[in-house]
C-alpha positions in Angstrom: -4.0 -4.6 9.7 -5.6 -5.4 6.4 -8.0 -2.5 7.2 -5.1 -0.2 7.7 -3.5 -1.2 4.4 -6.5 -1.1 2.2 -7.7 2.3 3.5 -4.0 3.6 3.2 -4.0 2.3 -0.4 -7.5 3.7 -1.1 -6.5 7.1 0.1 -3.3 7.1 -2.0 -5.1 6.0 -5.1 -7.9 8.5 -4.8 -6.0 11.5 -3.5 -6.0 14.7 -5.5 -5.2 15.2 -8.1 -7.4 12.2 -9.1 -6.0 10.1 -11.8 -7.2 7.1 -14.0 -3.8 6.8 -15.3 -2.5 3.1 -14.7 1.1 4.0 -14.3 0.4 6.8 -11.8 -1.9 4.5 -9.9 0.7 1.7 -9.7 3.3 4.2 -8.5 0.9 5.3 -5.8 0.0 1.6 -4.8 3.7 0.8 -4.4 4.6 3.9 -2.5 1.5 3.4 -0.2 2.5 0.0 0.8 6.3 0.9 1.1 5.1 3.9 3.2 3.5 1.6 5.7 6.7 -0.3 6.0 8.7 2.9 6.6 6.2 4.7 8.8 4.5 1.7 10.8 7.4 -0.8 11.0 6.1 -2.5 14.2 2.7 -3.1 12.7 4.0 -4.4 9.6 6.6 -6.7 11.2 3.7 -8.2 13.2 1.6 -8.6 10.2 4.3 -10.4 8.3 5.2 -12.6 11.1 1.5 -13.6 11.4 1.5 -14.7 7.9 4.1 -17.1 8.6 2.2 -18.8 11.6 0.4 -22.1 11.2 -3.0 -20.4 10.0 -1.0 -18.7 7.1 -2.9 -16.5 4.8 -6.8 -16.3 5.8 -8.8 -13.9 3.7 -11.0 -11.7 5.6 -13.3 -8.7 4.3 -10.4 -6.2 4.7 -8.0 -8.5 2.9 -10.4 -8.8 0.2 -10.8 -5.2 -0.2 -7.1 -4.8 -0.4 -7.0 -7.4 -3.0 -9.7 -5.6 -5.2 -7.8 -2.5 -5.0 -4.4 -4.3 -6.0 -6.3 -6.2 -8.8 -7.9 -2.9 -10.1 -4.4 -1.3 -10.1 -3.0 -4.2 -12.0 -5.7 -4.0 -14.6 -5.4 -0.3 -15.1 -1.7 -0.7 -15.4 -2.4 -2.7 -18.5 -2.3 -6.3 -17.4 -3.4 -8.9 -19.9 -3.5 -11.5 -17.2 -4.7 -10.0 -13.9 -5.2 -13.5 -12.3 -1.5 -14.0 -12.7 -0.3 -10.4 -12.3 -2.1 -9.6 -9.1 -0.5 -12.4 -7.0 3.0 -11.3 -8.5 2.5 -7.8 -7.4 1.3 -9.0 -4.0 4.4 -11.2 -3.6 6.7 -8.4 -4.7 5.1 -6.1 -2.3 5.4 -8.5 0.5 9.1 -9.3 -0.3 9.8 -5.5 -0.5 8.2 -5.0 3.0 10.0 -7.8 4.4 13.4 -6.7 3.0 12.7 -3.2 4.4 11.9 -4.6 7.8 14.5 -7.4 8.3 16.1 -6.6 11.7 19.9 -6.3 11.3 19.9 -6.2 7.4 17.3 -3.8 6.2 17.3 -2.6 2.7 16.7 1.0 2.1 13.1 1.8 0.8 14.4 4.1 -2.0 16.4 1.0 -3.3 13.3 -1.3 -3.0 11.1 1.4 -4.7 13.7 1.8 -7.6 13.6 -2.0 -8.3 9.8 -2.1 -8.3 9.6 0.9 -10.4 12.0 -0.6 -12.9 9.9 -3.8 -13.0 6.7 -1.9 -13.7 8.4 0.7 -16.0 7.4 3.6 -13.9 9.0 7.1 -13.8 10.7 7.9 -10.6 8.7 11.2 -10.4 5.3 9.4 -10.3 3.7 8.4 -7.0 5.3 9.9 -4.1 9.2 9.9 -4.5 11.2 9.7 -1.5 11.7 13.0 0.4 8.5 14.6 -1.1 5.4 15.4 0.5 1.8 15.3 -0.6 -1.1 17.4 0.8 -2.5 15.5 3.8 0.6 13.1 3.8 0.8 9.5 2.7 0.1 8.0 6.1 -1.3 10.3 8.6 -0.4 10.0 12.2 -4.2 9.7 13.3 -5.3 6.0 12.4 -8.8 6.6 14.0 -10.3 7.3 10.7 -9.5 3.8 9.6 -11.4 2.1 12.3 -14.6 4.2 12.9 -17.5 2.0 13.1 -20.4 4.5 13.8 -21.7 7.5 11.9 -19.6 10.5 11.6 -19.8 12.9 14.4 -21.9 16.1 13.7 -19.3 18.9 13.6 -21.9 21.7 13.3 -22.6 23.6 16.5 -26.3 23.8 17.6 
């Protein structure tokens, strides 16, 4: 799950038009994670439930990459204390995902997005506002690109 999350986040942060702007990158990060909750609810529910098991939060290479991307996002957004602000962003995103996915009482993703954007002082038009599209989408249907372990196939005909 962390691989899907960090690769989705990385695609959102690096998509065209590429930007170094911390506010735009924070908006893209929020939209990427909320997009997973909206577009992959079963996977995200399983992930959140797994975190509440006895083992709890177990860092793995994919989780560490996700943390690196979010820490970089917090730093570029202008944090004076990344060590405090990164876990807060992580907690707020987890809480928003939980609220969006809670069976019987889900909160609408746009409402959660608005709250996070308010906290981080982001303009609604940044990132990927609800009901807009970006070239290539925000969470493509084909997930195989995230889990490929071998060399890319040669697409040239011989």
